[in-house]
Every structure is written in C-alpha cells, then in structure tokens.
C-alpha positions in Angstrom: 11.7 6.9 -16.4 9.8 3.9 -17.7 9.3 0.9 -15.4 11.2 -2.1 -16.9 8.1 -4.2 -17.7 9.9 -5.8 -20.6 12.5 -7.1 -18.1 10.0 -9.0 -16.0 10.8 -12.7 -16.2 10.1 -15.9 -14.5 6.4 -15.4 -14.0 3.3 -15.6 -16.2 1.4 -13.0 -14.2 2.0 -10.3 -11.5 0.4 -8.5 -8.6 1.5 -4.9 -8.9 1.2 -2.7 -5.8 1.0 1.1 -6.1 1.2 3.4 -3.0 -0.7 6.7 -3.2 1.2 9.9 -3.9 2.3 12.5 -1.4 -0.1 14.2 1.1 0.5 16.9 3.6 0.5 14.2 6.3 3.1 12.0 4.6 5.3 15.1 4.5 4.9 15.6 8.2 5.2 11.8 8.9 1.8 11.7 10.7 0.1 8.4 10.9 -2.7 8.7 8.3 -5.3 5.9 8.6 -8.9 6.7 8.1 -8.4 10.5 7.9 -9.2 11.3 4.3 -6.2 13.5 3.4 -6.0 14.7 -0.2 -2.9 14.4 -2.4 -0.7 17.5 -2.7 0.0 18.8 -6.2 3.4 17.0 -6.0 1.5 13.8 -5.1 -0.7 14.2 -8.1 2.4 14.5 -10.3 3.8 11.4 -8.6 0.6 9.5 -9.4 0.8 10.5 -13.1 4.4 9.5 -13.3 3.7 6.1 -11.8 1.0 5.6 -14.5 3.6 6.4 -17.1 6.0 3.8 -15.6 3.2 1.2 -15.7 1.9 2.1 -19.2 3.3 -1.1 -20.6 1.2 -3.3 -18.4 -2.5 -4.4 -18.6 -4.5 -5.6 -15.6 -7.3 -8.2 -15.3 -8.4 -6.6 -12.1 -7.7 -3.3 -10.4 -8.5 -2.9 -6.7 -8.2 0.4 -4.7 -8.6 1.4 -1.1 -11.8 3.5 -0.7 -9.8 6.5 0.7 -9.6 9.5 -1.6 -5.8 9.6 -1.8 -5.7 6.1 -3.2 -8.7 6.5 -5.5 -7.2 9.7 -6.9 -3.8 8.1 -7.4 -5.5 5.2 -9.2 -7.4 7.7 -11.5 -4.4 9.8 -12.2 -2.3 6.8 -13.0 -4.8 5.9 -15.7 -6.6 2.9 -14.1 -9.6 4.5 -12.5 -12.1 3.4 -15.1 -11.5 -0.3 -14.3 -11.1 0.0 -10.6 -13.2 -1.6 -7.9 -13.1 -0.3 -4.3 -12.3 -2.8 -1.5 -12.1 -1.7 2.2 -9.7 -4.6 2.8 -7.0 -2.2 1.3 -7.8 0.6 3.7 -4.8 1.8 5.6 -3.9 0.5 9.0 -6.3 1.6 11.7 -4.1 3.6 14.0 -6.7 4.1 16.7 -5.5 6.6 19.3 -2.3 7.2 17.3 -4.1 8.6 14.3 -2.5 11.9 13.2 0.5 11.4 15.5 4.1 10.9 14.4 6.3 8.1 15.7 8.4 10.6 17.6 5.3 11.9 19.4 4.2 8.4 20.2 7.6 7.4 21.5 7.6 10.3 24.0 5.3 8.1 26.1 6.3 4.7 24.7 10.0 4.9 23.9 10.3 1.3 22.5 7.0 1.5 20.5 7.0 -0.2 17.0 3.9 -0.2 14.8 4.4 -3.7 13.4 5.3 -5.2 16.8 3.0 -3.3 19.1 0.0 -2.1 17.1 -2.2 0.8 18.2 -4.5 1.1 21.2 -8.0 1.4 19.9 -6.8 0.3 16.5 -5.2 -2.6 14.7 -2.2 -4.8 15.2 -0.2 -6.4 12.4 -2.1 -9.7 12.7 -5.5 -8.0 12.3 -4.3 -6.2 9.1 -3.0 -9.5 7.8 -6.4 -11.2 8.5 -8.3 -8.6 6.4 -5.9 -8.6 3.4 -5.3 -12.4 3.3 -8.5 -13.2 1.3 -7.6 -10.6 -1.3 -4.0 -11.7 -1.5 -5.2 -15.3 -1.9 -7.6 -14.2 -4.7 -4.7 -12.5 -6.5 -2.5 -15.5 -6.2 -5.2 -17.8 -7.7 -6.6 -15.3 -10.2 -6.0 -14.8 -13.9 -3.8 -12.2 -15.5 -2.1 -9.2 -13.8 -3.7 -7.5 -10.9 -3.1 -4.0 -9.5 -3.7 -2.9 -5.9 -3.6 0.9 -5.2 -3.4 1.6 -1.5 -1.3 2.8 1.4 2.2 2.3 2.8 1.7 0.2 5.8 -1.2 -2.0 4.5 0.8 -2.7 1.3 3.8 -3.7 3.3 1.6 -6.3 5.0 0.4 -7.4 1.5 4.0 -7.9 0.4 4.8 -10.0 3.4 1.7 -12.2 3.1 2.2 -12.7 -0.6 5.5 -14.6 0.1 4.0 -16.4 3.2 5.8 -14.2 5.9 3.9 -13.1 9.0 2.3 -9.7 8.8 4.8 -8.0 11.1 7.6 -8.8 8.6 6.3 -5.7 6.8 8.5 -3.7 9.1 11.4 -4.7 6.9 9.8 -3.5 3.6 10.1 0.3 3.3 7.7 1.9 0.8 7.9 5.5 -0.6 5.0 7.6 -1.9 3.8 6.5 -5.4 6.2 3.6 -5.2 5.6 0.5 -7.5 6.1 -3.0 -6.3 5.8 -6.2 -8.4 5.0 -9.5 -6.9 5.2 -12.6 -9.0 6.1 -16.3 -9.1 9.3 -18.3 -9.5 8.7 -22.1 -10.1 5.1 -21.5 -8.9 6.3 -20.1 -5.6 5.3 -16.5 -4.8 8.2 -14.1 -4.8 8.9 -10.4 -4.6 10.1 -9.4 -8.1 10.6 -5.6 -7.5 10.1 -3.5 -4.4 9.8 0.2 -3.8 10.5 1.3 -7.3 10.1 5.1 -7.4 11.8 6.0 -10.6 14.9 7.2 -8.8 17.6 6.0 -6.5 17.4 7.3 -2.9 
C-alpha cells in the first residue's frame, strides 16, 4: 500500500517521522531504551514496506537515532546512504525501568505513567523535550523535506513539540512499529498532517 504522498496538501515541506520496525522487545512490550535490540525478520520486512510507502518523497536531510534498530530501519527503507546519526533521537532513557513492562512497573507503582512520572535514574518527559527541541526547531526552519528515523516514545515527544504542545502530550499520540507520521504547516503554523500510518487499519 503506497503512502498517499500525492494527497499531501497545505504545506510546502514536511518533517516525516519513521519508527523502527519490530524487535523481540516490542513484541514483549518491554521498555527498550539504550539496549541495542536488533530487528526481527518481521521488523525488517516492516522497514522495507515503509520505504516502499515513502518512495515518492525526497529528503533534504535524513537523521537517525544511533541505535541499531533505527539505523537498520533507515537503511532497509532506502535512506541509509544519506543519513546522519544524532543522539538527540535516541529513545527515552528508562533508567531503572529499562527492560521492564508497564505491567511489571505498576506492580510496585500502580498509578505510574511514563509521560507523567518519568523513570528513576532515567528521563522525564521534560528532559526528552529539551534534547529534541533544537532538532525540531532546525527541521521547522530548514529547507525541503526532512526525515527522522527513531523510536516510539521519543517520536511521540517530537510530534508534540512540533505543534508547540508540552512533551508529556505525547501520551496521547500512539505509534506502532514502522509507522509513518507527517508533520507539516498550514498557514505557516506547524500541524500534524498524518499520524501513525502503518499501511493498514487497526
């Protein structure tokens, strides 16, 4: 299923977000920050399919997280040759919660929410926002289309910051593996044009 690039209107340029493909830890819903988990074979197929959906777009700048699951997704999608690595797009630092599921965390903290409470020994939403803001600002002011290839939680913060919402607003922006999002402008105001496009309805 081709991404409807021809139907994008109301903006001269776009920031496209691409989440990495499936890993064993996304399947088990474990918080995967700095742990360098590889894509599964299904995740590699997702990355290739995302590249096919984006085949109609060209990018002035391609930026990827340094973690291997994002770098490989970028390569398999067909944008690896032009990519630059930026640690600002690394996944949320989950600190003591690295490798745990939300269910496991809530056994001791029943009301815990990542975006509201952050992680002991790791980051909170405001900290993630602080590190992505310079890159988001550069994309807003840059030329041509840009592509960010990264991770679910950090890209949800990017989406929030693009439209001027606080970083913890990312809790309202769900994002599947290998999902494509398109951020653009309407009357020079940053807007979310498409979100969580995976090539199929849930």
